[in-house]
N, C-alpha and C positions, 0 to 999 in steps of 0.2 A: 566682745568678740570682734575680730577683724575680718570676718568672713564677708566677702563682697556680696551685695544683695542679689545679684543676678545669678548666683550659683545655687545649686540644690543644697538641701540639708546635709550636714556632715555625717559621716558613716555611723557615728555613735551618738547622734542626737537622740535625746530621750533616755539614755542610759545614765543611771546615777551610781556613783562610786563613793563609798565611805572609806576613808583611808586613816587607819591607825598607824601612822608612819613617822619615821624620823630618818635623819642622815641622808643616804643617797639611794640605796637599792630600790626600796618601795617608792619613794618620791619620783625616781626616774621612770619607773613603770607607769605610775598614775599620771605623770605629766604627759606622757605620750597618749594616754587615753583622753586626757583633756584636749590635746592638740587635734584629736579626731572628733571632738564635739561632746564628749561625755561631761556630765556635771560631776566634778570631783570635790567632795567636802572633806577637807583636811582637818583632822582633829589635832589640836595642839595643846600641849600641857600648860598648866599654870606656871607662872614664874619665868616667862620668856619664850614659851612656845617650843617649836622644833629646835633642838640644840644646834642644828646645822646653821641656824641664823647667826650664831656666834663663832663659827669657824674662822672667819676672817672679816675684813672690812674693806675689801678691794674695790667694790662697785658702788661708788658714791656713798661710802660708809656702810654698805650692806655686804653680806657674804656672797662671794662669787659662786660658791657651791649652792647656796639656797636659791638665788635668782635663776640659776641654770635649770634646776629640776622642779620648780614649783610654780611656773607660770600657769595661768588659766584655771587656778583653783580658788575655792572659797575656804577661808580660814575660820574655824570654829574653835574657840578656846574653851576647854572643858576639863574638869577634874573627874576622870572616869573612875576614881576610887570612891567617890561619894554616891549615896543613893540617888541624889538628884541627877548627877552626871550619868549614872548608869541608865536612868530612865530616859534621858535624852538619847543616849546611844541606842537603846532598844527601839525607840521610835524611828530613829534614822535608819537602822538596819531593816526594819519592817518595810520601809519605802524603797530600799536600795536594790539594785541589780547585782552589785559586786561589793564585797568587803575585802580590802587589802590590809594586811598587817605585817609589820616586821618588828614587833615588840620583843623583849628579851624572852629566852626559852621558857615556856610554860605560862607566860603572862596572859595570853589570849584565852587559854583554857580556864584559867582562874576567873576571868571576866565573863565566862559563859559564851565566848566567841569562837569556840572550836566548831569545825564543820559539822560533826555529828549532831550536836545540839541545835545548831542553827538550821541545818537541813530539815530536821523534824518540824521546826516552826515555820520555815520559809523555803519550801521545796525548790523554788526557782532561783534562789540566791546562789551566786558563785562566790566561793570563799578562796582567797589566795593567801597562803602563808609563805612568807620569805624568812629563812633562818640561816644560820651559819652552816649547820651540818645536816639538817633534816631531822624529822621525827623518827625515833627508834635508833638502836645502835649505841655504842659506848660513848659517842660524841654528841648525842642529841641535846644535852644540857650545857654544852661547852659554849662560852661566849666567843664571838668571832668578829674581828674587824678586818678591813681590807688587807692590811699588811700581813696579818696572821694567816689569812687564806692564801695570799701569794706564797707565803712560806710553806704552808701545809700541802699545797698542790704541786710543789716542786718548781713553780715558776721562777722563784728567786735563784734556784740552783742552776738555771740555764740562762740567766740574765746578768749582764755586767761583763767584766773582763776576766781573763784567766786568773788575775791576781785578786779580784774583788767582786763578789756577787752584789747585785743591786735590785731594789724593788723597781717595778715599772712605775713611771712617773705620774700616772693617773690612777684613779680608783677603779682598777680594771675588774676586780672581783665583784664590787658593787654594781658596776655597769653590766657585767655579764649576767648577774642574777636579775637585775632590772629588766634586761632585754628578754630573758626567758619568762619572767613573770608577765610581761606585756604580751608576748606572743601566746603564752598559755591562757591568759584571760580572753584574748580574741578567739582562740580555739574553743574555749568553754562557751563563749557567747554563740558561736556557730553551732556547737553541739546542742545547746539549749533550744535553738531555733528548730532543730530537728526532733528533739525528744521532749521538750517542755520542762526538762529537769535541770536544776543547777548542778554544779560540779565542784570538786575540791581540786584546786591547783596548788601544788606544793613545789617550791623551788628552794634549793639550798645554794648558798654561795660556793661551797666546796665542790658540789657536783657541777655547777655551771662552769667554774673555771677549770675543773678537771677535764671537762669536754674540750675546752680550748687548748688544753695541754696534751691532746691525744698524740700528736706526732712525737714529741720527746718521750712520752710514756711508752708508746709502741717501740720506738727506736731503742730505748734502754732495755726494755723487757726482753725483746727478741734478739738483740745483738749482745747484751751483757755489757755494753759500754755506756758510760755516762756521757750524754751530749756535752760538748765543750761550750763554755761561755766564751763568746767570740766578739763581744763588743758590737761594733757597727757591722761586722761581717755576718754573713749567713752561715749557720752551722753546717749546712748540707750542700750549699751551692757556691761556686766561685768561678769567675769574679762576680761579686755581689756585695756591695758595701760602700764605704767611704774611702776615697783615694786622694792623695795630695797632688796638687797641680803646681806648675812652675812659678806662678806669681804669688805663692803663699796661700792660695784659696784651696777649697776642698770641693770635690764633686762626689755625689752619690749616684751610683748606677748599678744595674744588675742584668745578668743574662739568664735566660730560661732554657735554652736548647742549643744544639750544635749548629743550627743555621745561624743563630745570632752570634755564636762564638766565631764562626768563619767570617761573618761580616765585620765583627769587631777587629779581628786580625788583619783583614785586608784594608778596611776603610778608615779605621780609627788609629791603630798603632802602626799600620803599614808594615806588618810582619806576617805575610802569608805563610811563611815556613812554620809558624807556631801551630798551625792547624794539624800538620803531620807529625809534630814533635810528640814522642811517646809520653813525655811527662804531662802533656796537656791534651791528649787525644780524646779524652772523655771527661765528663764532670767529675766522676770518681777519682780519676787520675789528677785532675786539677786541684781537687780538695786535698789530696795527699801531698801535693807540692804547692800548697797555698802560699807559704811565705816566699818561696822562690818566685812564683808568678807575680805576687804583689810587688816585689822589688823590681821586676822587669817592667811591669805596667807603670809604676810610679817613675821609673827612670825615663820612660818615653814621655809621660805627662810633664816631666820637669822642663821639657823644651818648649812648652806652649802655655798660653794663659787660659784661664777659665773661659773667657769670651771666645777664644779660638777653638777650644775643645768641644763646647756644647754643640755647635753646628755640625761638627764631625760625628758626634754621637747621634744626633738627630738624622743626619743623612744615612747613617748605617742602620737606623731603626732600633737603636739601643735605648731602652727606657732609662731616664735619668731625672734627677731633681736636685734643687739646691737644699742645703741644710738650713731650713727656715727657723726663725724665732717665732714665738707666739704672736708678736706684733706683726711680723711678716704675713702670718696667716690671716690676721684680722684685716689686713689691707690687700689680701691676695686678689689679683685681677680676675681670676676665674670666678670667685664668689661674686664679685661685683658684676661681671659680664652676665652671669646667670641669674642676677637679681635675687640672691639668696638671703639677703638681710632684711629684717623687718624691725620696727620699733615697738617695744612693749612698755607699758607703764609699770612702775614700782612705787613704793611709798616715798622714795627719794627722787622721783622723776623718771623720765624715759631713758631706756637703754637699748642697745642693739641686741638682736637675738636672731640666730640662724633658723631658717625653716628646717623641719625634719628632713633627713636625707632621702626618704622615699617620697618621690613626687608622683601623685596619682591624678590622672586626668579627671576633670569634673569638679574638683574642689581644692581649696587651699586650707592648710592647717589653721586652727582657730587662733593660735598665738595670743592667748589672753593675758591679762595683767598678772603681776606677781602680788599676792595679797599681803597686806600688813597683818601683824599678829592679832588674831581675833577680829579682823575687820568685818566679818559676816556673822558674828555671834548673835547679835540682836535680831537680825533679819531671819536667821535660821530658826531661832527659838520661837519667834512670832509665827513662822510658818508651821511649826509643830504644835502651835497652840499653847506655848509655854512662855508667853511674852511678859508675864508679870515681873515687875522690877525686882521683887524679892528673890524670885527663882533665878532671874538673869544674874543677879549678884552672886548667888550661890554657885551656879555652874559656870560662870564666866568671869573669874577674877581678872583684874586689870593686868596687862603686861607689865613686867618689871622694867626698870630703867634700861636693862640690857636688851629688851625686846625692841620691836619695830612698830609699836602701836601707833 
């Protein structure tokens, strides 16, 4: 742990989380618990561990997905389909505060890890189930991946250009589900502090991303009109998006209200008459005349360089940003100035990692190491009183060559 010695214990110090997890949604939730000081024991399958370890090899030969969502955890390689593996799992759960799982539909119940059964045995245990569509209903047994949930929630229908829909370029359904699982577990821990009882936290990727789709769902249902795919533009506000500048560059900016529109007209494009122009007199009118207005704005912008335009936008109080690449973000001066980067260890050496976005006074996130596959197996088995070599071999087979042992 990187916690400075002069700071108090982290908020979740003393909380133990057992994670039957893979891919992104559940690991993202439990990584955030680990950042707050929880002990997270990640159970990895035999034959290579979490399959997200093999998604790519971008980070010193390791998966960028894996190192992002698995820092600060202990890795226990376990075959939970064997009697010996199930005995280890039972002993771990008996000591745990939280169980998190995102196994395939029905798998946790087959293992005896459903909330009803575990609550009878361990009344203080919090069980968090993450699934594609949730328990019950016609889709409860349907497998779900991020792309499929983006499609099912309508996100892809409103993303892209008028000619071509597109998926969002990050695993947004997994991230949404992971965030709601994380906050749900924190809520359940607070509830347990009041009642002494554990709780069942259930999160579906479909419902998490549908919540984030509320505006287009409302707009379509009540207006009867399908929201347009508008590329870099905003479907409901203009000017708001990417615009060409005279030196071949692009600028991204947006307006939020009529005060900003007036300032833009007077101080940026120097066309105060646009304020009273009926075509542009309100945001609704501007959206109706979007193409015409975009042409007029880009004609004005064609007369100046990006370096000249940005100060004018700043003086007018118009929010703007460059269209950065991922490497631009890595080197962003704001992250450096706010000291947001830390170094964490991985099986292949140290890498950079961002502090969690929520900065809370009095402590800093743990930012623990990224575990090798099964790196903590022997120690955890010994802790459970199962340190005999024969049992270790049965429940903790070696990582395959594809793993990161």
